[in-house]
N, C-alpha and C positions, 0 to 999 in steps of 0.2 A: 397157482405157482406155476411157474413154466417148469415143464419136467428137465431132469438132467439127463446125460446120456451114459452116467454110471451113478450107481447108488450113492447118497452122502447122507452122514447121520449129521443130525441137529441135536443138542443138549439142553433143554431148558433148565434153566435154576431159578426157583423162585419160592418163598414161603408161603404164598398165597396158590391154595391149589386149585380155587374156581379159574386163577389166572391161567395156571397149568392146563386145565382142560380146554379152556377157549382159545388158548395161542397154541395146543395140538389142531385141535380142528382147523382152525384159521390156517395154520401152514401146511395143512396135509396135501400132498402132490406124489404122483407116480415116482417112482425113483427115489425118494424121501424116506429114512427111518427116523423117526424122532424119540426121543429118551427124554426123560424128566425124573425131577427131584428136589428135594424143598431143601438140604442142606449144603453147605460149602464143602466139607469133608467127603459127604456122597458125591460129590461132582468130581473132587481129585479121583475118588477111586474109580470111578467110570472111564475116566479119560486113561487111567492107569492099565485097564483091563479092556476098553474099547477104543479102536479107532474114531475118535469124534474128529468132526471136520468144521463144526461151527458150534459154538455156545452160545446162549443168550441167555445173560445172569442179571439178575436186579442187584444194585449197589448193595440194599440194606438186608442181606441173608447174613446165616450165622453157620459158624460159631467166628468167622472173619469173613469183611466184606467182601464186595466185586472186585475191589481193586487188588485185595490181598489175591483173589483168586485167579484176577488176570495175571499177575506178577507168575505166580507158579506153575500156571497153565503155561505161559511165553517161555519159562526156562525148560519146562520138562517135556513142553509139545509146542516146540516152536511154529510148525506148519499149521496149527490150530488156530482158526480166526474167532474173534469174541466180540460180541455187541452188549452193552452195559445198558440196561435201563433203570430210571429212577422216577418217583413222582413229579419232581421240578428241579435237574438239575442245575448246581451253582454254574457261574463260569468257571471257579477253579475245577471244579469237578470235569468238567467240557475239556479244560485243559491238560489235566492230568490222566484224564483217560486217553485221551490224543496221545500223550507224549509216552505213555507205558504201554501203546500200539494195539488198543482197541480200533474194532474198524469202526463203532460209531458208538453215539450214545443217545437214547432214545427219551423222550416224555414218556410217561406212562398212559396219558389222555390221547396221545397221538398216536399211540400202536395201531389202532384200528384201521386208519389209513396209511400209517409210515413204517409198519413192522414189515408187510411183505415185503415192498418194493426193496426195502434194503437189505431182506436177507437173498434177494433173488439177485443184487448186486454181488453180496458176499459169497453167493454160490456160483456165480459167472466169474469172478474172480479166483475162485477154487479150482475151477474147470479150465481156467487160461494157464495158472501156474501149473496145473497138472500135467498140461498137456505141451508146456513150454520147453523146448529142447534146449538143451546148453549150447551156448556159443561155441561156433566152431573157430572163432577168432581167438589166438591165444596172443599174448603180449609177449613177442618174442625178446631175447636176451639180446641187448646191444650195447654198445659202446656208452659208456655212462657222461661220456663229453657230448653225445649230441643229445638235446632234448627235444628233437623234432620228432613228431610219432607220425609213421604211413609208409604206404606200401606203395603208392598210385605211380602211374608212370611222370608226371608232373612234379611231384615230389622226388624221386628219383633223379632226374633231371636236374633240380636243385642241388641234391647232394653232390653230383658230378661237378657242377661249375663249383661247389664251396670248396670241394677236393682239390681241384686245379687252382684256385686263386689262393688258399690258405696259404700256400707255399710262397708267394710273393708279398712283397708290400705295397700293392697297387691297392689304391683306392676303390673302395666297393659301394654300390648305390643300392639300397634292397629297395624294393618300390612292392605294393601289395596294399589292399584293403584295411582297415584298421582291423585287428585281431587276429590277422594269417598267420604271427609268429615272428614278425623281422627282427626283433631283439635276438630270437633263439638262433635266428642265420647267424647274426653277430657273434653269439658267443659259439659257435660251431666253428666259424671261419678264425677267431682267437685262438681257441682249443688246438686246434689243429695247424696251429701256424708256430716258426720257431720263437714268436713272442710269447707262448702259452706259459712261461714262468713268469713272466711278467704282470703287469694288471691289466684288467679292461675294466674302464669307467663308462657307464652309461649317463647321459644328459639328455632331458626333453627340451627342444631349444623351443618348443611352442608355450612351453608353461612359466616360462621365466621373462620378466620385462627386460627390454632391448639395456637399459643401463646395468640390470644385474647380470646378464648374460654375458656380457662383455667379460665383467670383473670375474666371475665364474669359469670363463673357459681361458682367460688370459692372465687373470691376477691382478692386483693392483698395488701401487706404493702408499706407503704412510700419508696421509693426507688428501689423498687423491680425490674423495667425495666426504661429505658429511658422514662420520661413523666410520672412516677407515683409518683407525687409531693405530694399526700396524700393518707392516708390508704382507701381502698375503699372496703365496704361490698359487696360480689359476691350474686347472685340471692338465691343462697340456705340460707344466713342469710336472705334477703328481702324475701323470701318466706315461711319462718318459723311457723308452723302451717298450712301453705296451699299445694298447689299441683303445682308442675314443670312439666311443659308438654314438653318434649325433641323430637321437631320435626326431622326427617330424623337421627334419631340415628346411623342407621348403616354407616352414613358419620363420625362418630365421631372419631377424630385421638386416636392412641393406648395410647398416653401417658395420655390422659384424663378420658380414659378408666378404668384405672387403679384407678384412684381418685375415680370416679363416684361407682366403685366396694365397695372400703371401704366407702362411704356414703350408699351404700344399705346394706351394714353389719351390720355398727352400730350406723349409723349418724352421723360420725364423718371427720373431713377433715380439712386441713389447707390451709391459703391463698396462694399466689402466694409470694414466698419471707419471708413467716414467717414459727415460729416454734410451735407455741402455738397451740394446738387442739380446735377446734371449732365443737359447738355441733347444729344440727338441726333437727328439727322434720319435715320432707317434704313428699309428698306421689307423688311417681314419675309414669308419664304415659308416655312412649315412643312412637314413631310412626316411621315406615318405608314402603317404596315401594319396599324395597329389601328385599330377602329372608334371612334371617338372620341366618339360619341354613346352606345355601350355603357358606354364608359369614366365618361362623365359621371353615368351611372343607378347605377354600383358605385359612386361617390364616390373614383374613381382622378383624376380630372381635372375642374378646376374648370370648372362652367357657365359662368360670365360670361366665363372665358378662351375655351372653346368658341366660344361667338359672336362674341366678338373680332377672332378667329383666323379664322372659316370664313366671312367674308364673300365670298369666290369659292372655292368647291371645284373641284377638277381630279382628276377619277380616273382612272388610268391603268389599261386593262383590262390581264389578264394575257396572255401569248403564247400561252395556248392557245385566246385567243377573239378573237386575230387572225392566225389561220394564214398567210393569205396575204402577211403579211410577211415570214415566215421564209427565202422563199428569198433576199428583198433583204438581208434582214440577214444570214445566212450568208456570201451573197457579198462583203457589204461588210466581216466579220470576217476573210476569206479572205486579201482583198487587203491588211487592214493588217497580218496578222500574218506574210505574206510578207514586205510591204517591210520590217516592224518586223525582221526576222531575216533578212534579205538571202538569203531563199531563191529557188529558182528557182520559174517561173511555177506554180501549181497550179490546178486547175479543180473544180466538184465535177459529177458524174455526175448527169443527171437521176433515176437510182434512188436516189443519195444525196439530194437535195433530197426525194424522196417519204418515205426514211425519216426524216430531221430533221421533215417536216412531221407523221407519224405519232406522233409523240412528245409527251406531255403538257406538257413543261417546269414543272415544280413550283418550279425554280430561275429560270425565267423567260430575259429578255435575257440576265442575266449566266451563267445555265446554258450557253444557247447559243454563246455568246464563249468559255467556256471548253473546250467541247466539238470547236469548230474549232480552236482551237489545238491541243489534243491531239491531234486527227485529224492537223492539217499536221506536228507533229512525230514523228509516229508514220510517214507517210508512205513508202510504197516506191515511187512512179509519180507521174506529174504529173497522174493521174486520182485523184480520193478517190471510193471506192465505198462500198456500204451497210458492206462488211464494216471499212473504216477508222474508222467511226463509233461509238464507245464510248462510252455515255451514263453520268451518273453514278449510283451506287446510291443509290437513297431508302429510307426507312423509314414511307412514308406510309401503307404498309397494317396495318404494326405499331400506329402510334399511332390509327389509326382502331379498329382491335380493342380496344387498352388503351382507349379513350374510352368503345367499347360496353359494354365491361365494367363499368368504372366507372359506367355510367348504371344499368345493369341492378341494379348490388350497391345504388344509394343506392335506386330505386324497391323493392326488397324491404326495406331498412330501413326505408322510409317506410310501409308496409303491415303489418309485422309487429307482432304482437300484443303489446300492453303489458306483459302480466302474463309473457312468456317471455324467455329471453335472446335476444338478436335473431340471434349468432353462432348461435347452435344451432339456432333456426328456420330461420336461410338455410340450415344446412346439410341440414337435412330435406327441404327442398323441392328443392334441387339432387337431393338422393339419390331424390325420388320421381320428378324427370323421367327421370333416367339408369335408372330401374329398371320405366318406366312402358312398356308393350307397343308396339311399333310399330302406326301405324293404317293 
């Protein structure tokens, strides 16, 4: 066993006295105090009178089983870890043990080679928990109208622009990677504007088919298309006097872009299948994770609409560019998750916060929120450690490699001799490279 820096107490609970003798010798190490008993009631009394750090208990103990002991210990001594053992634990027992907060559940026949490493891991967890300092990051009280969390310089600059532009009716284009919080910026603009008492409606332009998107935004007349059995007011009419947030506006079809341009010019539009001109006083906030200037150059987005929308641009930096906000965000999401699920209080260790700060966060703030929620769901103690933080698998490196390969092939095709088959020529070039002697 690995020596510990401070003395830790292990309690063995099992009706088999020979096993208790074996386990005591097997786990014996400097810095460990090993107690043992063969009765569940005795185990409870030991824990009530002595500080026990780790309990290793058989499920089939008396007068109540290991699960009942686990429940009582967790309630009275939440800092104590517990490992359960069983002859052949069933799937249901494994799930129940994990659900109730057991550190692990082990087969009796595997203890010879499994018990020591599992106990060492539990002791390391206890040591980390003991030394884990309370996070210095406190979630400040802030105006409930702002849901964007962060103190970084980059985010403060965003707040300043929001404060200035909210007073006006100027269209705003919010850019940034997916998951950075573009919709939250739209909400902040609305909540601080003179339109705050009116409606804010959000719609994802890339998630609705072209024919339905036009109807959704501008409404339709009865009989305009199959299924249009009544006249329907679109979002521009429903949102009159308020703010309309057009998410993923870069994916808006060209036919809808034309009608949106007209609304931005003079506030007028016609319903699908209609001829009468409608008027609406709506403030437009658009958002995109695309480079709209590049989309314009490709002919994918109207240039005149781009300039109408891009009166004020607010760019949200990715989370990896404002890592100083990660502790604040992580603690915020931790607090929300615990409150939402009625869980016992949890906190992040300093090591866990460092672990979070070292991640690149390709999914940005949304990925961080999901990571914290997952850690809370799988937590086995009141302190989250680096081992509790599991990041979402990403495939960026594979995508990057694929892009590089595509670019290389395109280059080869561009320089291939015109009098030779391109595929044959590329094959010859690759073969020549692979057969070339190393320098």
